[in-house]
Structure formats: structure tokens, C-alpha cells
Kinemage of the C-alpha trace (Angstrom):
@kinemage 1
@onewidth
@group {chain A} dominant
@subgroup {mainchain}
@vectorlist {calphas} color= white
{ca met a 1} P -52.771 -22.310 -46.763
{ca arg a 2} L -53.841 -22.513 -43.156
{ca met a 3} L -57.415 -22.209 -41.930
{ca glu a 4} L -59.117 -21.956 -38.585
{ca leu a 5} L -62.843 -22.099 -37.947
{ca arg a 6} L -63.797 -20.663 -34.572
{ca val a 7} L -67.290 -21.243 -33.266
{ca cys a 8} L -69.095 -20.619 -30.003
{ca lys a 9} L -69.076 -23.870 -28.046
{ca his a 10} L -72.429 -23.013 -26.458
{ca cys a 11} L -74.040 -22.359 -29.862
{ca tyr a 12} L -72.647 -25.674 -31.104
{ca glu a 13} L -74.018 -27.545 -28.108
{ca gly a 14} L -77.380 -25.753 -28.216
{ca asp a 15} L -76.989 -24.105 -24.811
{ca his a 16} L -78.212 -20.690 -26.007
{ca gly a 17} L -81.653 -21.997 -26.924
{ca asn a 18} L -81.379 -20.899 -30.563
{ca pro a 19} L -81.969 -24.035 -32.681
{ca arg a 20} L -81.331 -22.174 -35.947
{ca lys a 21} L -77.890 -20.979 -34.834
{ca thr a 22} L -77.088 -24.425 -33.434
{ca ala a 23} L -77.953 -26.101 -36.751
{ca val a 24} L -75.856 -23.639 -38.765
{ca thr a 25} L -72.912 -23.892 -36.350
{ca lys a 26} L -72.984 -27.706 -36.469
{ca asp a 27} L -73.039 -27.586 -40.273
{ca met a 28} L -70.013 -25.271 -40.329
{ca val a 29} L -68.098 -27.627 -38.067
{ca glu a 30} L -69.087 -30.702 -40.098
{ca cys a 31} L -67.995 -29.007 -43.331
{ca ala a 32} L -64.679 -27.973 -41.790
{ca arg a 33} L -63.998 -31.441 -40.402
{ca thr a 34} L -64.703 -33.003 -43.798
{ca ile a 35} L -62.395 -30.504 -45.497
{ca arg a 36} L -59.693 -31.270 -42.924
{ca glu a 37} L -59.942 -34.980 -43.764
{ca tyr a 38} L -59.277 -34.276 -47.472
{ca lys a 39} L -57.257 -31.042 -47.164
{ca asp a 40} L -54.258 -32.338 -49.105
{ca leu a 41} L -56.352 -32.582 -52.262
{ca ile a 42} L -56.809 -28.797 -52.372
{ca glu a 43} L -53.457 -27.729 -50.917
{ca ile a 44} L -54.574 -26.756 -47.433
{ca asp a 45} L -51.740 -27.277 -44.965
{ca ser a 46} L -53.855 -27.270 -41.827
{ca leu a 47} L -57.408 -26.665 -40.711
{ca tyr a 48} L -58.256 -26.163 -37.067
{ca val a 49} L -61.725 -26.190 -35.544
{ca thr a 50} L -61.766 -24.264 -32.284
{ca met a 51} L -64.649 -24.168 -29.827
{ca val a 52} L -64.672 -20.776 -28.095
{ca glu a 53} L -66.209 -20.256 -24.671
{ca glu a 54} L -67.109 -17.054 -22.877
{ca gly a 55} L -64.033 -15.649 -21.205
{ca asp a 56} L -61.616 -17.127 -23.742
{ca ser a 57} L -59.167 -14.552 -25.005
{ca gly a 58} L -60.336 -14.885 -28.586
{ca gly a 59} L -59.884 -18.611 -28.753
{ca ala a 60} L -57.286 -18.650 -31.534
{ca glu a 61} L -55.568 -21.978 -31.744
{ca ala a 62} L -53.548 -21.427 -34.896
{ca leu a 63} L -54.049 -17.966 -36.387
{ca ser a 64} L -53.973 -14.993 -34.016
{ca val a 65} L -56.387 -12.711 -35.848
{ca tyr a 66} L -59.662 -11.530 -34.352
{ca val a 67} L -62.732 -9.685 -35.569
{ca ala a 68} L -64.238 -7.364 -33.004
{ca gly a 69} L -67.105 -4.927 -32.714
{ca ile a 70} L -68.511 -2.532 -30.168
{ca gly a 71} L -71.507 -3.711 -28.192
{ca glu a 72} L -72.879 -2.498 -24.897
{ca asn a 73} L -70.132 0.167 -24.844
{ca gln a 74} L -67.320 -2.377 -24.873
{ca val a 75} L -65.207 -4.302 -27.352
{ca gln a 76} L -66.631 -7.708 -28.191
{ca ile a 77} L -64.679 -10.327 -30.111
{ca asn a 78} L -66.723 -12.317 -32.613
{ca asp a 79} L -66.879 -15.896 -31.435
{ca thr a 80} L -67.706 -17.291 -34.878
{ca gln a 81} L -65.262 -16.627 -37.695
{ca leu a 82} L -63.224 -18.337 -40.379
{ca val a 83} L -59.596 -17.210 -40.601
{ca met a 84} L -57.438 -18.118 -43.575
{ca glu a 85} L -53.759 -17.438 -44.216
{ca asp a 86} L -52.237 -18.078 -47.638
{ca asp a 87} L -48.630 -18.909 -48.498
{ca asp a 88} L -47.816 -15.188 -48.880
{ca asp a 89} L -48.974 -14.491 -45.293
{ca asn a 90} L -52.123 -12.699 -46.470
{ca val a 91} L -54.905 -13.168 -43.933
{ca leu a 92} L -58.613 -13.222 -44.709
{ca val a 93} L -61.231 -13.213 -41.965
{ca tyr a 94} L -64.855 -14.120 -42.578
{ca pro a 95} L -67.057 -13.196 -39.582
{ca glu a 96} L -70.467 -13.677 -41.237
{ca pro a 97} L -72.060 -17.156 -41.224
{ca glu a 98} L -73.184 -16.721 -44.846
{ca asp a 99} L -69.615 -16.069 -45.980
{ca ile a 100} L -68.171 -18.842 -43.834
{ca leu a 101} L -70.615 -21.348 -45.290
{ca glu a 102} L -69.920 -20.148 -48.828
{ca val a 103} L -66.165 -20.596 -48.410
{ca leu a 104} L -66.517 -24.009 -46.763
{ca thr a 105} L -68.965 -25.382 -49.335
{ca arg a 106} L -66.782 -24.130 -52.199
{ca asn a 107} L -63.862 -26.006 -50.664
{ca leu a 108} L -66.012 -29.129 -50.481
{ca asp a 109} L -66.908 -28.688 -54.153
{ca gln a 110} L -63.204 -28.444 -55.034
{ca ile a 111} L -62.490 -31.607 -53.051
{ca ala a 112} L -65.378 -33.432 -54.748
{ca asp a 113} L -63.775 -32.622 -58.105
{ca gln a 114} L -60.541 -34.296 -56.948
{ca thr a 115} L -61.820 -37.570 -55.487
{ca arg a 116} L -64.288 -40.357 -56.062
{ca gln a 117} L -65.120 -40.390 -52.366
{ca asp a 118} L -68.426 -38.919 -51.242
{ca val a 119} L -67.430 -35.746 -49.427
{ca ser a 120} L -70.892 -34.250 -49.307
{ca val a 121} L -72.178 -32.955 -45.999
{ca glu a 122} L -75.873 -33.223 -45.234
{ca leu a 123} L -76.791 -29.636 -44.460
{ca ser a 124} L -79.685 -28.586 -42.264
{ca pro a 125} L -82.645 -26.739 -43.781
{ca glu a 126} L -81.418 -23.619 -41.944
{ca thr a 127} L -78.048 -23.738 -43.700
{ca ala a 128} L -79.583 -24.627 -47.049
{ca glu a 129} L -81.760 -21.528 -46.751
{ca ile a 130} L -78.702 -19.337 -46.114
{ca leu a 131} L -76.893 -20.746 -49.142
{ca thr a 132} L -79.754 -20.123 -51.575
């Protein structure tokens, strides 16, 4: 299985002035980076974390699948999404932060079952609220 987490670089860095979105975005990235470190334990071949900036053509580093919507009478590509491709070439795309966090934390739970290492990620109150 291959995975790619794409997030808005400006949200991650806090440039948009939305502390809640920054906290959630940082938690997603931290979860993904922890999963990447232990990916072999749950049969993930690769996990990319891509920071997308305005003007990027989707920002895909590994998996060329995009979620788009219509806004302001034009097509807008979602800058935050989790893309997964299994061994049968089936592709799943999660564009909603709630779903992304659910998938990532479930992967962390699976890893925790396979190792004695502490793979927990300290989540922000904003993310904890989403997951409850």
C-alpha cells in the first residue's frame, strides 16, 4: 500500500491566521511521519507527506489523484487530502480532516499493537475534539 498526505503549507505554518486549522494540520503531519517511521509493521510500502502551496498543480508527489470542488465559479483542488493506493491499484481519497485523522490514528493503533515502542502522538485539543 502507498499513501500520500497532502496539506496546505500555509495552514501548517500558521500563515492563514487560523490556529485551529494549524493545530489539526500539524497533528495530521505528525501522525503521518510517525506512521512512515514504522510503516513496515503494517505493510505500508511508502508514505509521503507533501506540503502544497498556492499555484501548485495539485501537489501530488507520489499518487496523481486529486479531489476538486467548485468555488467562486471555478474548479478548486483540495489542498488537504489523504490518498491511498492498495496492492490491487484501488485508490481511496479522504478529503475531510475528520476522515484523515481517523485513518491515521487507526494506523497508529495498528502499529502500537505490533511494537513495544511508544508510537503515540500527542494530539492538540482541537484534534482530540474532532476524534470524539
